[in-house]
KOLMI-481704 format. One record per residue: residue in three letters; x, y, z of N, C-alpha, C in turn. Coordinates in Angstrom, 2 decimals. Atoms other than C-alpha are relative to their C-alpha. Layout:
! residues N
   code      n.xx      n.yy      n.zz     ca.xx     ca.yy     ca.zz      c.xx      c.yy      c.zz
    ALA         X         Y         Z         X         Y         Z         X         Y         Z
...
This chain:
! residues 109
   code      n.xx      n.yy      n.zz     ca.xx     ca.yy     ca.zz      c.xx      c.yy      c.zz
    MET     -0.36     -1.14     -0.83    -89.37   -310.23   -155.77     -0.41      1.31     -0.69
    VAL      0.35     -1.22      0.73    -89.70   -307.51   -158.43     -1.50      0.02     -0.27
    ALA      1.44      0.07      0.24    -93.20   -308.72   -159.24     -0.78      0.41      1.24
    ASP      0.67     -0.40     -1.24    -94.17   -308.29   -155.60      0.07      1.51      0.20
    THR     -0.14     -1.46     -0.11    -92.82   -304.72   -155.66     -1.00      0.70     -0.92
    ILE      0.95     -0.60      0.94    -94.90   -303.92   -158.74     -1.42     -0.13      0.54
    LYS      1.34      0.22     -0.54    -97.99   -305.45   -157.15     -0.26      0.92      1.20
    ASP      0.16     -0.91     -1.15    -97.39   -303.44   -153.95     -0.22      1.43     -0.46
    LEU      0.19     -1.36      0.53    -97.03   -300.21   -155.93     -1.40      0.15     -0.60
    ASN      1.36     -0.04      0.55   -100.25   -301.05   -157.78     -1.05      0.06      1.10
    ARG      0.95     -0.04     -1.13   -102.01   -301.68   -154.48     -0.04      1.39      0.63
    ILE     -0.07     -1.35     -0.59   -100.80   -298.35   -153.08     -0.71      1.00     -0.90
    ALA      0.66     -0.91      0.94   -101.87   -296.48   -156.22     -1.49     -0.25     -0.02
    GLY      1.42      0.33     -0.03   -105.18   -298.33   -156.12     -0.70      0.55      1.22
    ILE      0.59     -0.54     -1.23   -105.82   -297.33   -152.53     -0.14      1.52     -0.08
    ILE      0.07     -1.46      0.14   -104.99   -293.70   -153.26     -1.08      0.39     -1.01
    ALA      1.04     -0.28      1.00   -107.19   -293.78   -156.38     -1.39     -0.23      0.59
    LEU      1.28      0.26     -0.65   -110.00   -295.29   -154.30     -0.38      1.16      0.93
    ILE      0.27     -1.11     -0.93   -109.69   -292.57   -151.65     -0.39      1.26     -0.78
    PHE      0.34     -1.17      0.82   -109.60   -289.80   -154.28     -1.34     -0.18     -0.69
    GLY      1.26      0.27      0.68   -112.47   -291.46   -156.13     -1.20      0.22      0.90
    VAL      1.12     -0.16     -0.94   -114.72   -291.61   -153.08     -0.17      1.47      0.38
    ILE      0.09     -1.42     -0.37   -113.87   -288.05   -152.06     -0.60      0.81     -1.15
    LEU      0.52     -0.75      1.15   -114.51   -286.73   -155.58     -1.47     -0.30     -0.26
    ILE      1.42      0.34      0.18   -117.80   -288.60   -155.83     -0.85      0.70      1.05
    ILE      0.75     -0.69     -1.07   -118.94   -287.20   -152.48     -0.10      1.50     -0.30
    VAL      0.00     -1.43      0.35   -117.90   -283.67   -153.50     -0.91      0.23     -1.20
    GLY      0.84     -0.13      1.19   -119.59   -284.22   -156.86     -1.47     -0.05      0.33
    VAL      1.40      0.10     -0.39   -122.85   -285.28   -155.26     -0.43      1.25      0.76
    LEU      0.34     -1.18     -0.79   -122.75   -282.36   -152.82     -0.09      1.27     -0.85
    THR      0.00     -1.20      0.84   -122.04   -279.81   -155.57     -0.79     -0.20     -1.29
    LEU      0.78      0.27      1.21   -124.33   -281.35   -158.15     -1.06      1.07     -0.23
    ILE      0.99     -1.06      0.11   -126.77   -278.57   -157.43      0.50      1.11     -0.92
    PHE     -0.58     -1.09      0.79   -124.39   -276.13   -159.11      0.53     -0.48     -1.35
    LEU     -0.45      0.63      1.24   -123.68   -278.47   -162.07      1.51     -0.14     -0.10
    VAL     -1.45      0.20     -0.04   -120.00   -278.32   -161.15      0.29     -1.42      0.44
    GLY     -0.18      1.34     -0.56   -120.44   -281.66   -159.44      0.17     -1.07     -1.04
    ILE     -0.13      1.00      1.05   -120.60   -283.50   -162.73      1.47     -0.29     -0.27
    VAL     -1.44      0.16      0.24   -116.88   -282.91   -163.24      0.61     -0.86      1.10
    PHE     -0.53      0.78     -1.12   -116.08   -284.26   -159.78     -0.47     -1.46     -0.08
    LEU      0.51      1.37      0.14   -118.31   -287.29   -160.38      0.76     -0.76     -1.07
    VAL     -0.73      0.66      1.09   -116.55   -288.08   -163.66      1.40     -0.38      0.46
    PHE     -1.36      0.31     -0.47   -113.08   -287.84   -162.12     -0.02     -1.05      1.11
    GLY      0.14      1.03     -1.04   -114.23   -289.89   -159.13     -0.20     -1.37     -0.60
    ILE      0.25      1.28      0.66   -115.53   -292.64   -161.39      1.26     -0.48     -0.73
    ILE     -1.25      0.37      0.67   -112.28   -292.58   -163.40      0.99     -0.58      1.01
    ASN     -0.88      0.54     -1.03   -110.33   -293.11   -160.18     -0.39     -1.42      0.38
    LEU      0.46      1.35     -0.34   -112.46   -296.14   -159.36      0.31     -0.97     -1.14
    ILE     -0.34      0.84      1.15   -111.91   -297.51   -162.88      1.50     -0.31      0.01
    ILE     -1.45      0.23     -0.08   -108.15   -297.07   -162.45      0.29     -1.05      1.06
    ARG     -0.20      1.00     -1.05   -108.29   -299.01   -159.20     -0.35     -1.39     -0.49
    SER      0.43      1.29      0.52   -110.19   -301.81   -160.88      1.01     -0.57     -0.98
    ASN     -0.97      0.46      0.98   -107.69   -302.01   -163.72      1.35     -0.34      0.62
    LEU     -1.22      0.36     -0.70   -104.74   -302.04   -161.33     -0.13     -1.38      0.63
    ASN      0.24      1.35     -0.52   -106.31   -305.08   -159.68      0.12     -1.03     -1.11
    GLU     -0.12      0.89      1.16   -106.57   -306.68   -163.13      1.46     -0.19     -0.39
    ILE     -1.43      0.10      0.30   -102.89   -305.91   -163.77      0.68     -0.93      0.99
    ASN     -0.58      0.90     -1.01   -101.99   -307.63   -160.50     -0.37     -1.45     -0.28
    ARG      0.39      1.37      0.36   -103.95   -310.69   -161.65      0.85     -0.51     -1.16
    LEU     -0.87      0.39      1.12   -101.94   -310.72   -164.89      1.41     -0.33      0.50
    ILE     -1.31      0.28     -0.59    -98.73   -310.58   -162.84     -0.02     -1.36      0.69
    ASP      0.12      1.31     -0.67    -99.94   -313.52   -160.75      0.02     -1.15     -1.00
    LYS      0.03      1.03      1.05   -100.50   -315.48   -163.98      1.33     -0.09     -0.75
    GLY     -1.29     -0.01      0.68    -96.98   -314.60   -165.19     -0.04      0.68     -1.36
    GLU      0.14     -0.71      1.28    -98.21   -312.50   -168.13      0.56      1.42      0.15
    TYR     -0.64     -1.27     -0.32    -95.70   -309.73   -167.49     -0.04      1.00     -1.15
    LYS      0.00     -0.91      1.14    -95.56   -308.29   -171.00     -1.36      0.67     -0.17
    LYS      1.36     -0.54      0.11    -99.34   -307.85   -171.17     -0.28      0.96      1.15
    ALA      0.19     -0.87     -1.17    -99.35   -306.39   -167.66      0.74      1.32     -0.18
    LYS     -0.79     -1.21      0.21    -96.62   -303.92   -168.62     -0.70      0.95     -0.97
    GLU      0.71     -0.83      0.98    -98.60   -302.71   -171.63     -1.20      0.71      0.64
    LYS      1.16     -0.60     -0.67   -101.72   -302.15   -169.53      0.45      1.04      1.03
    GLN     -0.50     -0.92     -1.02    -99.66   -300.46   -166.83      0.32      1.36     -0.61
    LEU     -0.34     -1.27      0.64    -98.40   -297.82   -169.27     -1.25      0.81     -0.33
    VAL      1.26     -0.69      0.34   -101.91   -297.00   -170.47     -0.60      0.64      1.25
    TRP      0.62     -0.53     -1.21   -103.18   -296.57   -166.93      0.90      1.02      0.71
    ALA     -0.88     -1.05     -0.54   -100.09   -294.55   -165.91     -0.31      1.32     -0.68
    ILE      0.32     -1.22      0.74   -100.90   -292.04   -168.65     -1.37      0.54      0.42
    ILE      1.34     -0.42     -0.42   -104.58   -291.96   -167.74      0.05      0.50      1.44
    GLY     -0.15     -0.44     -1.39   -103.58   -291.66   -164.09      0.55      1.41      0.10
    PHE     -0.56     -1.36      0.00   -101.43   -288.61   -164.79     -1.04      1.02     -0.44
    LEU      0.92     -0.97      0.59   -104.09   -286.93   -166.88     -1.29      0.18      0.80
    LEU      1.34     -0.07     -0.56   -107.25   -287.76   -164.98     -0.12     -0.36      1.48
    ALA      0.13      0.41     -1.40   -106.49   -289.15   -161.52      0.90      0.79      0.93
    GLY     -0.89     -0.78     -0.84   -103.73   -286.91   -160.30      1.44     -0.46     -0.13
    VAL     -1.42      0.25      0.16    -99.98   -286.75   -160.24      0.47     -1.13      0.92
    ILE     -0.44      1.03     -0.95    -99.58   -288.96   -157.17     -0.28     -1.39     -0.53
    VAL      0.39      1.31      0.54   -101.47   -291.88   -158.67      0.82     -0.30     -1.25
    GLY     -0.76      0.20      1.23    -99.76   -291.41   -162.04      1.46     -0.34      0.25
    VAL     -1.41      0.26     -0.30    -96.26   -291.33   -160.56      0.18     -1.40      0.57
    ILE     -0.14      1.34     -0.60    -96.79   -294.47   -158.49     -0.20     -1.08     -1.06
    ILE      0.22      0.98      1.06    -98.19   -296.35   -161.49      1.19     -0.01     -0.95
    LEU     -1.17     -0.09      0.88    -95.27   -295.10   -163.63      1.22     -0.68      0.61
    ILE     -1.12      0.68     -0.67    -92.73   -296.29   -161.06     -0.18     -1.52     -0.12
    GLY      0.27      1.42      0.20    -94.41   -299.70   -161.19      0.32     -0.44     -1.41
    TYR     -0.28      0.31      1.40    -94.17   -299.62   -164.98      1.50     -0.14     -0.25
    LEU     -1.45      0.04      0.20    -90.43   -298.93   -164.83      0.65     -1.23      0.62
    LYS     -0.53      1.19     -0.66    -89.91   -301.97   -162.61     -0.14     -1.27     -0.85
    TYR      0.22      1.20      0.81    -91.01   -304.37   -165.38      1.25     -0.45     -0.75
    ASP     -1.15      0.36      0.84    -87.73   -304.26   -167.35      0.86     -1.09      0.63
    PRO     -0.79      1.09     -0.58    -85.66   -306.30   -164.88     -0.79     -1.31      0.10
    LEU      0.85      1.18     -0.11    -88.58   -308.67   -164.43     -0.10     -0.72     -1.34
    LEU      0.09      0.60      1.33    -88.95   -309.24   -168.17      1.33     -0.60     -0.43
    LYS     -1.32      0.55      0.33    -85.19   -309.75   -168.59      0.26     -1.30      0.75
    ALA     -0.21      1.22     -0.79    -85.15   -312.31   -165.79     -0.82     -1.16     -0.54
    THR      0.83      1.08      0.53    -88.01   -314.28   -167.33      0.44     -0.44     -1.39
    GLU     -0.49      0.36      1.33    -86.46   -314.19   -170.83      1.22     -0.91      0.08
    THR     -1.22      0.80     -0.12    -83.19   -315.74   -169.61     -0.28     -1.39      0.52
    GLN      0.30      1.33     -0.56    -84.95   -318.68   -167.98     -0.45     -0.95     -1.06
């Protein structure tokens, strides 16, 4: 149940990161003439990388490797805050906070 919530939050953050990534890449390509577009392209690519890593985290959850998934989630929450935007970072952080009950439940079994 909690694992499904984390996966759903990761999917939502991934979709938002994908949308921001595509928009930033398009803006970056359109403004590349002014050399400002490079910044947009970099942030767009980072958003796509975040989405890819969130999918990898969901695969770790499916395998039951919750501790490893939690560690990766924290790294990408920080990167999300710094480079992808507050919305993506907050959603990933909320997912990170959901791991504690999940890890406690698996330790007692």
